[in-house]
N, C-alpha and C positions, 0 to 999 in steps of 0.2 A: 240726807246721809245717815240719820239716826235709824231709819228703817233698814238700811243696808247693814249697819253695824249690829243691829239686833239679830238679823238673820245669820250673819257670820259668827256671832257668839253662840247662837243656837247650833250651828254646824259644828263648832268646836266641841260642844257638849255631846252631840250625836257621835262625833268621831271617837269618843272614848268607849263606845258600846262594845265593839269587838274585843278590845283589850281587856275590858272588865270581864267579859265572858271567858276569855282565854285564861285569866288569872283565877277564875272561880272554879268550883268543883264541876265534875262532869254532870251534865243534865241534858235532857232532850230539848230540841229547838222549840217544840210546842210548849213544854213546861216553862222554860225560861221566858218565852214570849208572853204567855198568859200571866205569869207572875209580874212581869214588867208592867203590863197594862193594868193589872188589878191594882198595883200600888200607885203607879204614876197617873193612870187615868182616873183612879178613884180620887186622888188628891186634886187633880184638875177639876173634876166634877164638884167636889166640895168647895173649891175656890169660886167656881161659877155660881154656887148657891148662896154664898155669903151675903151678896148685896140684897138678895130676896129676904133672907132671915133678918137682915138689918133694916128692912123696910125701905130700901132705896129702889129707885127705878133704873138708875144707870147701871148697865152691865148685866141686868137680869136676862136669863137665857131666853125668855119669851118676850122681852121688851127691847125693841130696837133702839140703838143709839146712833148718832151720826157717824158714818164711816170717815176714814181719813180724807176722802175726796170731798166730804161735806154734803154729798148727795146720795141718798139711799136709792137703790135701783130695784126694779121688780125682776123676779125670776120665774120661769114657767113651772118649776117644780115647787110643791109645798115644802115648808121648812122641815116638817117631820121626816119627809122622804129624803131630803138633803142630809139630815142628821143620820138617818138609817144607812144611806149609801156610804157616807163618810166613815161611820163607825165600822161598817163591813170592810172598808179599805184598811182601817187601822188594825182590825183583827187579822186580816189576811197578811199584812206586812210582816208582823212579828215572826211567825214560824217560817215564812219564806226567806226572810233575811238571815235568821239564825241557821236555817238549813243550808243556805248558800255558803256562809262562812265556815260551817262545820265540814262541808264537802271539799271546798277549795282553798280554805285558809282565810284568815281575817282580811288580808290585803286584797286578794282577788275577789272574794265575796262582797266586800264593801264597795270596791271601785266599780264592779259590774252593776250592782244594785243602784248605786248613786249615779253612776255614769249614764245609765239608761233613763233615769228619771227626768232629766231636763228635756230630752227629746220627746219622750212620751207625754209629759205635761204640756209642753209647748204645742205639740201636735193636736192633743185633745182640746186645749183651750182655743186654738185656731179653728178647729172643726166645729166645736160647740158654740162658740161665741163670735166667730168670724172676726177675731182680732189678731192681727199679725203682731207677734211680740216685738218686732223691730229688727233692723239690720245689725245693730250693736249686739243684741242678744244672740242673733244667729252666728255672728263672727266669734263672740266669746264662747258660745256653746261648742262650736266646732273646735276651737283651740283647746278648751278644757277637756272635751271628749277624746281628742287625740292624746292629750296628756294622760287621761285615764287609761286609754288603751296601751300606751307605752308602759305605764306603771304596772298594769295587770300582767303584761307579758314579761316584764322584768322580774316581778315578784312571784311569778307562777312556777319558777323552778323547772323550766323545761318547755315552756311555751304552751300553746293551746292544746297540744296533744296530751298533756298531763292533766288537763282540767276535766273534772267530772261533768258530763253533759247535763245530768239531772240537777247538779248543783248550780250550773249556769242558768238553767231554766228557772230554778227557785229564785235566784238573784234577780233575773229579769221580771219575775212575778212580783218581787218586792218593789222594783222600780215602778211597775204599773199600779200597784196598790198605793204607793206614795202619791202618784199622780191623781188617783181617784179622791183620796181624802184631802189633798191640797186644794183641788178644784171645788170640792164640796164646802170646805171651810171658807174659801174665797167668796163663794156664792152667798154664804150666810153673812160674811162681812159686808158684802155689797148691799145686803138688805138692811144694814144698820146695826148688826150685832157687834158687840165688842170682841176683841181678840180673846179675852178670858172666857167669855160666854160661848163663843164658837168652839174653841178648843175643849172647854169643859163639857159641852154637849156631846161632841164627837167621842172624846176619850172617856167621858163618864159613862156613856152608853156602852162603849166597848168594854169598859171595866166590868159592868154588870154581866155581860155575856162571857167574859173570861173566867168567871168563877166556875161554871160547870166544865169549861175546857181544862182548867187547872186540875179539877177533881178527877179527870180521866187520865191524868198523867202521873208518873212517879215523882212526887214533889218532896221526897225525903231529903233532898239536898237543902231545902229551906230550913231544916232543923239544925243545920250545922252553922258554925260561926262564919266561915268564908261564904257559904251559900246565902245566908241572910244579908251579909255585907254586899254581895254582888247584886242581890235583888233590890236592896234599898238604893244602891247607886244607879242601877238601871232604871228604877222607878222614879226617884225624886230628881235626879240630875239629868239623865238622858231623855226623860219624858216630861215630867212636870215643869222643871225650870226651862228646858230646851223649848218646849212647845208654847210656853208663855212668851218667850222671846220670838219664836217663829210666828205666832199669831199676831203679835204687834207688828213685826216686819211685813207680814202678808197684807196687813191693812193698808199699807202705803205703796206696795209694789204689785206687779202682775205675777200670777202663778209661775209663768215661765221664767221670769227674772229670779224669783225666789228659789226655784228648783235648781237653777244654774249656780246661784250663790252658795247653795248648800253642798256644792262639790268641794267646799272647804272641809267637809266631813272626811272623804277619803284622803285628803291632804293631811289632816290631823291624824287619821288612822295610820297612814304610812309613817309619819314621824314617830308616833307612839310605838309602832311595831319595831322600829329600830331602837329607840331610846329605852323602852320598857321591856319588850319581849325578846330583844336581842336578835331580831331578824336582820339579815345582811342587806345593806344598801348598796346595790351594784351601781355601775355607771348608768345603766339603762333606767334603773329606778329613780336615780337622782334627776336624770333628764325628764322623766315623766312627771315628777313632782314640780320641777321648774316650769314645764309647759302648762301643767294644770294650774299652777299659781298664776301664770301669766293670763290665762283665760279669765280667772276670777277677778284679777285686777282690772282687766279691760271692762268688765261689766260693772264692777264696784265703783269705778271712777265716774260712771254715768249717773250714779245716784238714782233718785226716783223721778227725775224731771221728765224723762221721756215717756210719752203716752203711747200705748199700743195703737196701731192703725186699724180702723174698722174696714173689713173687706166686704163689699156688697156684691150681690149677684148670685 
């Protein structure tokens, strides 16, 4: 249950992202995303290096430790390639997510991005590792996705016709990017890497490449008090703290299960949209939130005891 709790707490941190952006100054999606990864990813990278500087073996980025299952497994891809692929997913997620929320609003952008992530993650995990996530995951994901759809329609202010198609594509791209770096991180954890090491490697690498990306944008918003506050929150809370919790939970759960549990993010975003941003909570939105919560509860009550089924042939 501790792994489930860690992922749910991470999802709550993630859920504050859109609200923090909405309360901050105007800035491009690329600029905000690059600043978030530079700060949050850089902090994760430094945390991953601390054991090395301290002369310890446990948790070092290049030194495997026992995974939660107790058995390290081999992976056909070298570790450096997994890190590169995962870091690319991290970098792609940021502008895609913020572009989606900027085009269609915090609620719709968040729920589409996170609503698509469990299906994409589960499908890729099944295709790549031949492991069916399980019937409970399938039922929970269907329930939660229905809730996401209801919530998106209710908060869209006019239905799908009012949604920006390019914004929806960006949000779906964010969901796919999320799936990529989640599976890459899980592959490193299966090799015996610690949660801090795997998250630090992926996000630390992404932070290095975010520097030139940030330099190509108008980052003048960072020189303002509200802008700096937004960047620090997005970096240290929604990235560093959130992904430390995320990495810990991922060590004891399947990627598909984790991605469904993180649907608590749009649940949090919806609640904050009402409580902080003053967004109207219609009867449809309330129904969507309740259905979404029900799907998360179905999966959360299973804990980490269920093992994915290996599909042969």
